[in-house]
C-alpha positions as CSV (number, residue, x, y, z in Angstrom):
1,X,-45.7,-186.9,73.0
2,X,-43.7,-183.9,74.7
3,X,-42.9,-181.0,72.4
4,X,-39.1,-180.4,72.2
5,X,-39.7,-177.2,74.3
6,X,-41.3,-179.2,76.9
7,X,-38.3,-181.3,77.2
8,X,-35.9,-178.1,77.3
9,X,-37.8,-176.7,80.1
10,X,-37.4,-180.0,81.8
11,X,-34.1,-179.9,81.5
12,X,-33.7,-176.4,82.6
13,X,-35.8,-177.4,85.7
14,X,-33.5,-180.7,86.3
15,X,-30.4,-178.3,86.1
16,X,-31.6,-175.5,88.0
17,X,-33.0,-178.4,90.9
18,X,-28.8,-179.7,90.5
19,X,-27.7,-176.3,91.6
20,X,-29.6,-175.1,94.1
21,X,-28.8,-179.2,95.6
22,X,-25.2,-178.0,95.1
23,X,-25.3,-174.7,96.9
24,X,-27.2,-176.3,99.8
25,X,-24.7,-178.9,100.5
26,X,-22.2,-176.3,99.9
27,X,-23.5,-173.7,102.7
28,X,-24.1,-176.9,104.8
29,X,-20.4,-177.7,104.8
30,X,-19.2,-173.6,105.1
31,X,-21.4,-174.1,108.3
32,X,-19.5,-177.2,109.2
33,X,-16.1,-175.9,109.1
34,X,-17.2,-172.9,110.8
35,X,-18.4,-174.5,113.7
36,X,-15.5,-176.4,113.5
37,X,-13.4,-173.9,113.6
38,X,-15.3,-171.9,116.2
39,X,-15.3,-175.1,118.8
40,X,-11.2,-174.8,118.3
41,X,-10.6,-171.6,119.1
42,X,-12.9,-171.8,122.3
43,X,-11.0,-175.0,123.2
44,X,-7.6,-173.1,122.5
45,X,-8.4,-169.8,124.7
46,X,-10.0,-172.3,127.5
47,X,-6.6,-173.9,127.3
48,X,-4.3,-171.3,127.0
49,X,-6.3,-169.3,130.0
50,X,-6.1,-172.9,132.1
51,X,-2.3,-172.7,131.4
52,X,-1.9,-169.0,132.1
53,X,-3.4,-169.3,135.7
54,X,-1.5,-172.0,136.0
55,X,2.1,-170.4,135.3
56,X,2.6,-172.3,132.1
57,X,3.9,-168.7,130.9
58,X,5.7,-167.5,133.7
59,X,9.9,-167.7,133.8
60,X,11.2,-171.2,133.9
61,X,13.3,-171.4,137.5
62,X,16.5,-171.2,135.0
63,X,15.1,-167.7,133.9
64,X,14.4,-166.9,137.5
65,X,17.3,-167.8,138.9
66,X,19.0,-165.5,136.1
67,X,16.9,-162.5,137.4
68,X,18.8,-159.4,139.2
69,X,18.9,-159.7,142.5
70,X,21.2,-156.0,143.0
71,X,20.7,-153.2,141.5
72,X,23.5,-151.0,141.3
73,X,23.5,-147.2,140.1
74,X,26.2,-145.4,138.7
75,X,28.4,-142.8,140.4
76,X,30.0,-139.6,138.6
77,X,33.7,-139.8,139.7
78,X,34.0,-136.5,137.5
79,X,32.0,-134.7,140.1
80,X,33.2,-136.1,142.8
81,X,36.6,-137.1,142.9
82,X,36.4,-138.6,146.1
83,X,35.3,-142.2,144.7
84,X,37.5,-144.6,143.2
85,X,36.3,-146.9,140.6
86,X,36.8,-150.3,141.2
87,X,34.4,-152.1,138.4
88,X,30.4,-153.2,139.7
89,X,29.5,-156.2,141.6
90,X,27.7,-158.7,139.4
91,X,23.6,-158.4,139.9
92,X,22.6,-162.1,139.3
93,X,23.2,-165.0,140.7
94,X,24.3,-163.9,144.3
95,X,23.9,-165.4,147.4
96,X,20.3,-164.3,149.7
97,X,20.7,-167.0,152.5
98,X,23.4,-168.0,154.9
99,X,26.6,-165.2,155.8
100,X,29.6,-163.9,155.1
101,X,32.4,-163.9,157.5
102,X,34.1,-160.4,157.7
103,X,37.6,-160.0,158.6
104,X,39.1,-156.7,159.6
105,X,42.8,-156.6,160.7
106,X,43.8,-152.4,162.0
107,X,46.7,-151.4,163.5
108,X,45.3,-150.8,166.7
109,X,44.5,-154.6,167.4
110,X,42.6,-157.7,165.8
111,X,41.5,-159.4,163.9
112,X,37.8,-158.1,164.2
113,X,35.4,-160.7,162.6
114,X,31.5,-160.1,161.6
115,X,28.9,-162.0,160.0
116,X,27.0,-160.1,157.2
117,X,23.4,-161.1,156.8
118,X,22.8,-162.4,153.3
119,X,19.2,-163.0,154.1
120,X,18.6,-159.2,155.3
121,X,20.8,-157.9,153.1
122,X,22.2,-159.8,149.9
123,X,23.0,-156.0,148.2
124,X,25.6,-155.0,151.0
125,X,27.3,-158.5,151.2
126,X,27.8,-158.5,147.5
127,X,29.2,-155.3,147.3
128,X,31.8,-155.3,150.3
129,X,32.7,-158.7,149.1
130,X,33.3,-157.1,145.4
131,X,35.3,-154.4,147.1
132,X,37.4,-156.6,149.4
133,X,37.7,-158.5,146.6
134,X,39.6,-155.5,145.1
135,X,41.8,-155.0,148.4
136,X,39.4,-151.4,148.3
137,X,39.6,-151.1,151.9
138,X,43.0,-152.1,152.6
139,X,45.6,-149.5,154.4
140,X,42.2,-147.2,154.5
141,X,41.6,-145.0,157.6
142,X,38.3,-145.3,160.1
143,X,37.9,-141.4,159.5
144,X,35.0,-140.9,162.1
145,X,33.8,-142.1,165.8
146,X,30.3,-140.9,165.6
147,X,28.1,-139.1,168.1
148,X,26.0,-142.5,168.1
149,X,28.6,-144.7,169.6
150,X,29.8,-146.3,166.3
151,X,33.3,-146.3,164.4
152,X,32.5,-144.9,160.9
153,X,34.9,-147.3,158.0
154,X,35.4,-147.9,154.2
155,X,35.9,-144.5,153.0
156,X,39.3,-144.6,151.4
157,X,39.3,-140.6,150.8
158,X,38.7,-140.0,154.7
159,X,35.7,-137.5,154.1
160,X,32.9,-139.0,154.7
161,X,32.2,-138.3,150.5
162,X,34.1,-141.5,149.7
163,X,33.6,-144.8,147.8
164,X,33.0,-146.6,144.6
165,X,31.7,-145.9,141.2
166,X,28.2,-146.7,142.2
167,X,25.4,-147.1,145.0
168,X,22.7,-149.1,145.8
169,X,19.6,-148.3,148.3
170,X,18.9,-149.4,151.7
171,X,17.8,-153.2,152.5
172,X,17.6,-153.5,156.0
173,X,16.6,-150.1,158.0
174,X,15.1,-150.9,161.4
175,X,11.9,-148.8,162.5
176,X,11.9,-146.7,164.2
177,X,11.6,-147.6,168.4
178,X,8.0,-146.6,170.4
179,X,9.0,-143.6,172.2
180,X,7.8,-143.2,175.8
181,X,5.7,-140.0,177.0
182,X,10.0,-138.5,177.5
183,X,10.4,-138.9,173.7
184,X,12.8,-141.5,174.7
185,X,12.6,-145.1,173.6
186,X,10.3,-147.1,176.0
187,X,11.8,-148.2,179.0
188,X,12.7,-152.3,178.4
189,X,12.6,-151.7,174.4
190,X,16.0,-153.0,173.2
191,X,18.1,-151.1,171.3
192,X,17.3,-150.6,167.6
193,X,21.1,-150.9,167.0
194,X,22.4,-153.1,169.8
195,X,26.6,-153.0,170.5
196,X,28.4,-155.7,167.9
197,X,26.1,-154.2,165.3
198,X,27.6,-153.8,161.6
199,X,25.9,-151.4,159.5
200,X,26.0,-149.4,156.4
201,X,25.7,-145.9,156.4
202,X,25.6,-143.1,152.7
203,X,26.1,-140.3,151.7
204,X,23.2,-139.1,151.0
205,X,21.1,-141.6,153.3
206,X,20.1,-144.1,151.1
207,X,23.0,-144.2,148.7
208,X,25.0,-147.0,150.1
209,X,28.6,-147.5,149.0
210,X,31.4,-148.5,150.8
211,X,31.1,-146.9,154.4
212,X,30.1,-149.1,157.2
213,X,29.4,-148.6,160.8
214,X,30.5,-150.9,164.0
215,X,28.7,-150.0,166.8
216,X,30.9,-150.3,170.4
217,X,27.3,-148.8,172.0
218,X,24.1,-149.6,172.3
219,X,22.2,-146.9,169.8
220,X,18.4,-145.7,169.8
221,X,18.2,-142.9,167.1
222,X,14.6,-141.1,167.0
223,X,14.8,-142.2,163.4
224,X,16.9,-144.8,162.3
225,X,18.6,-144.2,158.9
226,X,21.4,-147.0,159.0
227,X,20.4,-150.7,157.2
228,X,21.8,-153.4,159.7
229,X,24.1,-155.8,157.5
230,X,25.3,-158.0,159.8
231,X,27.0,-158.6,163.2
232,X,30.2,-158.6,165.0
233,X,31.1,-161.8,166.1
234,X,35.1,-161.6,167.3
235,X,37.3,-158.5,168.1
236,X,34.5,-156.4,169.8
237,X,36.7,-155.4,172.8
238,X,38.8,-154.1,170.0
239,X,36.0,-151.6,168.4
240,X,35.3,-150.4,171.9
241,X,39.1,-149.4,172.4
242,X,38.8,-147.4,169.4
243,X,36.0,-145.9,170.6
244,X,37.3,-145.0,173.4
245,X,40.0,-143.1,171.9
246,X,40.1,-138.9,172.0
247,X,38.7,-137.3,168.9
248,X,40.0,-133.8,167.3
249,X,37.8,-131.3,165.1
250,X,37.1,-133.3,161.7
251,X,37.7,-129.7,160.0
252,X,34.0,-129.1,159.8
253,X,33.9,-127.9,162.9
254,X,32.5,-131.8,164.5
255,X,35.5,-133.3,167.2
256,X,34.7,-137.0,166.0
257,X,37.8,-137.3,164.1
258,X,40.0,-140.0,166.0
259,X,43.1,-138.1,167.5
260,X,45.4,-141.3,166.5
261,X,44.6,-142.3,162.9
262,X,42.8,-145.9,163.3
263,X,43.8,-147.6,159.8
264,X,42.5,-150.9,158.3
265,X,45.1,-152.9,157.4
266,X,43.5,-155.6,155.7
267,X,39.8,-156.5,155.2
268,X,38.4,-159.8,153.3
269,X,35.6,-161.4,152.9
270,X,35.0,-165.1,153.1
271,X,32.2,-167.3,150.7
272,X,28.7,-167.6,151.8
273,X,27.8,-170.3,154.0
274,X,24.7,-171.4,156.3
275,X,23.9,-168.9,159.1
276,X,24.8,-170.8,162.6
277,X,22.1,-171.9,164.3
278,X,21.6,-169.3,167.8
279,X,22.5,-171.0,171.1
280,X,19.9,-171.9,173.4
281,X,18.1,-169.6,175.5
282,X,20.2,-166.7,173.5
283,X,18.6,-163.9,171.8
284,X,19.3,-164.4,167.4
285,X,18.4,-161.1,166.7
286,X,20.7,-159.5,168.9
287,X,24.5,-158.7,167.1
288,X,26.4,-159.3,170.4
289,X,25.0,-162.8,171.2
290,X,27.4,-164.6,169.9
291,X,29.7,-165.7,172.6
292,X,32.9,-165.1,170.4
293,X,31.7,-161.1,170.5
294,X,34.1,-159.1,172.1
């Protein structure tokens, strides 16, 4: 018959065995949980990586559509009193395809019409439309007939320093023409700024505001600096007539000021519309190619 001490040892041993069994079971549960969590984390990382690769975390189309199209840089009117504050154009939801029609009525005749290229220069189109809507250009002078064969307009101060209280960067400056051995454009190469081109001109270059050029002659400068923003589609003969006016000293020693004032009575810009298809066999890139030009 077993002594009481033997029974106590047996009970203690059984208790220890039960404790060890419970600990082993708990350890197995922890390992299963840890394995499950690890697998879940790996799965989440795989799914997230695939989603990122497919663009799931990119901005949705509505957000992309709301991103800024143009950047307008403020200009200090207290430092340049030739600037005129008429607000700032919108920076979002601007048209970036098609054309806008710009119409200019001058005291020398008209109307002069032009297509503003919204694909090549959307910010210029937006700026001119904004300024036209504020009557910025009305009753202002085209103050210069440039030596490069263009009429310079769009500065209410008539000094070349005027514009709105914002500026924007160049958009569509052509590359320099290929030079011949004499350093002039290679023979047969089209002009950089064909007659009928509409371009911006900034002061300083690259800080565009309101001033623009209407080319009445072909021009191929060695270093093009003017962003092309459109082409004249009607009234080129009026621009040519103005370009032939005699010029006088502009007060800075340059004989480029029209002797007779050239006044823009009214400038308007229409809504964006699809670009017209070029006529068969006509050079689409030439600003003077439109049948109505001139």
